[in-house]
N, C-alpha and C positions, 0 to 999 in steps of 0.2 A: 784500122789495119784490116787488110783483106783476109778472107778465109784461106786463100793460098799462102799468104805470108805466115799466118798462124800455124798452118800445117807444116811449113818448112821449119819454123822455129821448134815446133813439137818434135818433128823427126830428128832434128839436130840434137835436141836435149836428150831424147831417148837413146841416141847413139852414144852420146858422151857418158851417160850412166852405164850403158852396156859395156863400153870400153873400160870404164873404171872398175866395174865388177868382174871383168874378164869374160863377159858373155859375148856371144856373136849377135850383133844387131839384126833385126828382121829386115828383109829386102824392102827397098823403097820403090815407089812408083817410077815410071819412066821419066826422063828429064823433062823439065818444063820448057816449052817451046819459046822461042824468042818473041818478045813483044815489041811492036813497032819502035825501032830505034834503040832498044835496050840490049844489053849484052845477053848472050845465050847462057842459060843456067843449066847445070847438070843436077844430079840427085842432091837432095837436101838444100837446094837453092844456091849452091856454090857456083860462082862464075867459072865457065870453062875457058881454058886458054889463058887465063890471067896469071901473071907471075905472082908468087907469094911475096908479100911485103915483109922485109926483115924488120928488125928493131928500129924505131924512128930515132934519129939522132938530131940533137939541137945544134945549130950552127954556133960558131964562136961568137958571132955578132949578137945573136939572140941571147946567148948565155950572159954576155956582157951587159946588154940592156936590162935584163932581169936583175942582175947583180947590182947595177947602178941604181935602179929603182928601189930595190930593197934597202940599200945603204942609205938612200935619201929618206925612206920611211923611218929607219932606225934613228937617224940623226934628228928628225923631227920629234920623235917620241922622247929622245933624251933631252931635247931643248924644252919640251913641254913638262917634263918631270922636275 
């Protein structure tokens, strides 16, 4: 992990603790410049202009595949017992 990445993680964690404790976090250095072909990042390494991703939802087909696989495992376990 690069020193820059460690610093971003450190800053983010310090901000989380400050927020939890109700303190105001110290200001952070200027935004990180874009690196050849990578998204531009703002303070604390957060991508700028990126939409926030909501809760991930599993499709009905994926849920059915998992359910069928688990039922198959349970049936095999019952047969073995």
